[in-house]
N, C-alpha and C positions, 0 to 999 in steps of 0.2 A: 400350131396354128400359135407361134411363139408372141406373147406382148398381146393377146388379145383379152378383154377386160375379164371376160371369164376366167383367164389363167392369172393374172394379176390378182382379183380379189380371192382366187382359191389360194393362191401363196401365201396372203396375208394369214390367212385361216390356218395355212399349215404350219405355219412357225408357229401357233399354238397348239397345232394336233401334236408336231414333232419335237421340237425344240422345250417342250413341257413333259416332256415323257419319263425325263431321269429321275430315277428313284434310287434312294440307297440299296446296294447290294447286300444281300444275307451275308453275314461273318462265313467268312470262307471255309469250307469243311478243311480242305487241305488245298495249301495253295500249292500252283502249277507255275513256275517258270519256263515261258516258251519260247524262251533261248536253249532250254536243256530237257525238251520231250524225252519220253523214251526211258520208263519207269524200269531201273535194273531187273525186277523181277518179270517185267512182262515177256521175255523170251521162253522162260519155262511156262507160262500160260500158254502161249502159241503152240510147244511143242507139245503139250500135254493134250489140248483142244483140237489137236488136226486129228490127233488119235479118237477122241472122244466126242468130238462135235465136230467135223469135217466140214460139214457146209459153215457152219458158225465162221470158221479159222478161214474159210476161203473167202468167206464174203469181206471179212475188216483185210485180208489181203489186197482187195481190190478196192479197196478206200481210200477216200483222199486223205483219211485218218494215217493210215498205213505209211503213203507217200511222204506224211508228212514228221513220220517217227511218233507217230501217238499210238501208243499199243493198251492192250488189256488193263493195266493196272494204274496207267494214266486217267482211264476213266472210271475205275471200279475200286480205286484204293479209297479206304476210311480209317478213321480214328475208332480205339475200342471205345468213347464215349458216345458215338453215332448211336442212335436207337436201333440201325436196321445191321450194324456190325458186327461181321461172325468173323471167325477163324477158319479158313480156309487153306491147305496146305502151306500152311505156316506163315500166312499171308492174313492180316487183317483186310476185310472187304466188305463192301454193300454189294446186295445181288440188285438193286434198282439203281441205274444210274438216272439221277433226278435232274429236271432243269434247272436245281442249284448246280450241281455237278457240272454238267455241260456249262455255267456260265463263266466256270474258272480260266473258260478261254472264250465264248460266246456272249461276251457281256452286253451287250447291246439285243441283242435277240432275247436273252431271259428278261431282261427289264422291260420290253413290250409284250412278251410274250403272258406275263406273271399278271398283267393289267388288262388284258384281254378276255374277251366273251367265251374262248374257248378254255381257260384256267378256270374259270367260273361254273365249266360246265355241269359240274357234279352238284355245286349249290344249287343250282337251277331248279332241281328237279329232287332234291332229297325228301322234301315235303311231300311229293306227290307218289315216289316209291311205296308205301305203306298200300294205297288204294291200287296204285296202278299193277304193283307187281304181287306183294302179298296176298292182296283180297282179290283180287278178278283172275290170278293163276296160281302162284306161290313164289315161295320166296328163291327156289333155287335160278328161276329166271332172272333175279335180279344180276349175279353174277356171271349167269351165260349170254344175257341180253342189255338190259339197261347199262350196267356199268362197262361194257368192254368200248362202248361210245361214249357214254357220258365221262365214264372213271370210277373206281371205286375209291373208298377210304381203307390204303393197305393198312392192314395190324398185323404188329409181331410179335410171335409168339414168345413164349418164357423162355424157350432156347435160341433165340435169336434168330429165326426162320421165319418165314413169311405165312400167314395164314391163308393156306388154300381157299379160303371161301372168298377171299379178296385179293388173290393172286394166282398165276399169272393175270396182268391187266396192262393193257395201254391206252385207254379212253384219255379222252384230249382233256378231262378234268381231274383225273385222278389226284386223290391228297395223300402225297407221298409220307413216309416216318419222319424227313428232316423235314418236312412242315411246308416244302413247294407245293405246287399245283402245275398238274399235266403233264405230259410225255412227249418229246421231241422225237420218239420213233414211232407214235402214231401217223407221223405224217412221215419222217423219212425213212423209216424202219430201220433195224437191228441187222447186221452190224455195217451195212454197208454205208449208211448213212445219207444216200444220195441226193444232189440238189434238183437232179432230173425226176425222182419218183413223187419228191412234194410238188413240182410243179404240174403234174400229170393230173387231168380229170379225175383220173380213178383213185387217187390219193383221198381224196374227198367223200369217193361216193360209199365206201366202207361205210360212213355213218350217214351221209347226207344224199338218204335214196330211202324208198318207203313213203307210207301216208303223211308221215307228219314231217318230213323234209325230202321231198321229193325231187332235189336239185339235179341228181344224177341225170334219170329220165329226162329233167325238163332239158338240161342242158345240151343232150344227145339228141333230143327233137327239137331243138334250136339251129337257127342258121350259123351262129358261133361254132355248134357243136359238130353241123357236119362239115365246115370247114377245118377243123380240126381233124376229125375223122380222115379226110381226103387229103389233107397237107400235112398229116403229123412229121413227115420228113423233112417237113421245112422249118421245125418248131424251135431247133439250135437248144433243146431242153437239156444238155449238158453243159453248156456255156458258164463259164466262171460269173458274166457278170449277164444279167438277162433282164434287159429293157425294152418294153413293148415301141415299135416304133423304129428301133434300132439295132438290137439282137436279133429281132425276130417281127416277122407282119404277118404271118400268115392266117392266125387265129387266136384270140383270148383262149385262157382257161381260169378255171375257178381264181386261181393262185394269180392271174394276172389282175381281174378288177378288186381282190379283196385285197390284197398282200403286194402285189410286182409293182417295181418303177416304170413310171411312164413318162419320157420327156425329164422335166424337171421335179417331178413328185418321186420322191425317195420309196422304197420297199421298208414293209414293215410286217412283222409279227404279229401285230395285233387285230384282228382278222373283221372287227366290225367296225373300226374306226371309222370306214367311209359311207358307214350306212344311215341313212336318213331316217328310215321307217324300223319300227320293229312289226315282222311279218307275221311272225309265233306268237299270237296273243288273240284274244277271242275279240279285241277290239285293234285295228291298226292304230298307233300314235309315231308322229315324228319326236325323233329322239334329241335331247340335247345331252352332249358327252360333258362330264364335270371332270376334270381333272385337278387330283388333290396332291397336298406336297409330301404325303407319304407314300406317293407311287401309285398308289389307288386310282380307283376310277367308279362314276356313277353315270348311271343312265338315266334323265328326269324325263318325262313325258312332256311335250307340249301343253300349255295349260296349266300344269300344276306349276308351283314356285320353283322357282331356279335359284341357287344361291348365286350371291356375287363373288368376284374375285377376292382374297384376302379374307371372308366370312371364315368363322369357323365353326365348324361342324362336328356333333358327335357320331362316331362310328361304331358299328355293330356289337362289338366288344367294348363297350362303353368309354373308349377312351377319345379323346378330341384330335382334330386336324385340321387344315385349313384348306381352304380353294385357291389352286393355285392357276386357272384359268378356266372358262366356261367356251365351249365350241357350240354355237348354232346347227340346227337343223341344215339350215343352207349352205353354210362351209362345208359341211360333212358332204352334202350332194355336189359341190363344186370339187370336191376333191376326187369323187368316183367319178365327176365328168371328164376330171382332165385325161382319166385314163381312155374313156371314148373318143377325145379330140387326136388322139396318136390315128385314128384310121378313118374318124366320122369329121363332118363339118359341125360347125357349133349348130346351126339352124336343124340339123338331123339329131343331134344329141338333145338338143332341147324340147324338141318334138317328141323324140321317144319317152321322156322322162315324163313330159305333160302327160300322154297315153298312160303312161304306168301310174300317176298320180291319180289322173283320172279312175282308173280301175278300183282301187285301191279306195280311194272314196267311196265309190259306188258300192262295195260289198259292207265297207262302213255303216253306209246311211240306209241302206234298206235293208240289210241282213243282220250284220252283228249288233248294232245296237238296239234294234228293236228284240232280237232274240235274247240279249244277254238282260234286258229290261224286263222283259215276261218271264224268263227264269228266278230273275231276282222277286218280283210278284209271287211266283208259284211258291217259293220257298218262304217268303214272309207270311204269305197266307196260310200256311199250314200245307198246303195242297202236296209237297214233298217233303220224304224224311231230310233230315242235315245227313245222312249218310251217303258219300259219292255212289254212284253204278248201281244204286240198286234197286233204279226205275227205266225202265227202254228210254225215255224222255233223255234223260242223262248222257245216255250212249248216243242219240241223235243230236242232240246241242256238241257234243264234245267233238263228233267228227264233222259238224256242220263247220266249225272254227278251225278245228286244229288237223282235219284231215282234208277235206275239200275245198274250205276255204284256203288253208295254205295253198295246196296246187294253183289255185287262180293267182292268187298274189304274187305269190314265186313266177308263175308262167309269166305274167306280166313285165316283174322284174328281169327276167333271164331271156325276152323274146321269143318265148315258145306258145304262137296262137291256139295251137291244140289245148294244150293245158291252162291258158287261160281263160276257156271258154267248155269246151266237150268235157275235159278230164275238172275240170273247177268251177265257173261260174253256173252252168247248166248244172251241175249235181248240185250247187247251193243253192239253186231257186228250185228245183226240183224236189230237193226234199226239205226246205224250208215249208213249204205250198203244201206238199204230199204227205209229210209226214211228220215236221214239225208241228205245224198249226193243227192236225189233228190229233195229235198228243196232247197238244195244251187241253184240248176241247174235252179228250178223254179226262184227265187229269183235275180239271177245275169246275165240271160240268155247267151248272148253268150260269155260275160265273165266267166262265172263259170268254166268252165274246165280249166281255166288258174289258177284260184284260187284255185283249186282242188290241181290240178298237184305240185304245189308251195308247199303243205304239206303232201301230200300221196307219201310216199318213197317206195322202194321197201326194203330197210335195215328196215325198221320200219314195216315190215309186209304184206305191199300191194302189191307185186308183182304178186302176181296170179290172181289180176284182170286182169293182161296182157297176162294171158297163162291159160283162162278157160280149155281147152283140159286138160292139163297137169295135171291143181288141179283136174279135176274128175278123171284122172286117179289114183293119188296119194290119196285121201281120197275115192276108190272104191265108187262114188257117183251112179253109173249102180247097182253097185253088191246089194249095200245095201237099197237104196229109190228108184231105178228106173231111167230110162234114163232122163237127163233132158227134161223140155217139148218140146225143139227146136227139139228134135230126136226122140220124141214120135211116134208113128203110129196113123194114122188119123182113123181109126175105125176098124172094121172085126174079123178076128179071131187074137187070141196072142200067 
């Protein structure tokens, strides 16, 4: 729908999103002249690894890198002063090819990726790891579980080799020895580095599946997932350019909506740029995107103070930087909507977004905000210890927003009604009323009802608790599911 108001407004915002992303590159470890690819030592690497790692060598032979003349040493070459440099067969190399290394050629992708939520995946959970991994299970699960998706902080041993407690690892937010964040191979795979692989939903399913990030199963159950499954042969996944509505029309994938080009919307390696909501939090909030002059980014929840363009702000490391631009949640939503408009009408797109927003707001108002307030009162009143996960209600609350609440919100965002309701809001409500509130009463005793009443209000949707007979009549409970147990006969003929 070229020229439509939603597109023209979004494109204005996209100027902020995409033109303000440029940040100074890290000082190059090794310069690479694109006109002279093909390091002289690369042939020896290929000859040796054809014998010792035949699959690895074959993957490279079939890659775009090989076709362009880029060999092993072009990517793995290092300088002796690099923190992860080792001497191997007479050459100085680094085992890890980091995003900083890939930036020798892929400069734009590097800039986008370094400021993305993917690049921050390790830092987002590092404070949770002691409780979630070490306390609940044991340290071994961090390397085999958490870090394989979020990334590890790779440690270099005294002899230059990599610490096996932190390597191998291709987590999306891996902290590399050279200071860069992330792993390009997490999505593109070694050593083929295929575009098609990163465009497949399965590339995301490796991490975005399970209770806390159930996107793989939600996508598979959605109309979009059904279309992809039945029409994958029409997806043109190997195309050099991959613009929705032009190079393919059969279905969207994860990459389509969160990264892909569509119409005048350019592609990006910043996967969170188009997200208006933060959906993996106890309470969902719309998010401002603050772009900084040093290339960094901040997510600021709506309702919090938002810095202005040109304002100087402090960084976590103690330094200062300035705000380059601020993108509102509405602009981010318009960018995402541009993808939808390639296959859907404007009223369809706006209607879908309204339904999605309504469910998120329902979750927030009826369950998330009251539960968070109740938990805060239990801690403040001394009914719970400060230690996380040492009381049953802490698991119940965690799963309420982190597991069941995530499924509901993501289900609504990705058009999977089963996950929005039966796998989502039904479980949220069942466990809120049937498990969470009883556990509040158990923990707080005689003071519990006062705490509950303070947070559960009629206008938030809890009034039915005070009028069960009316609620049963409205819902047709007796007609559809039989009479409540209190009204059922004690036996005999029925």
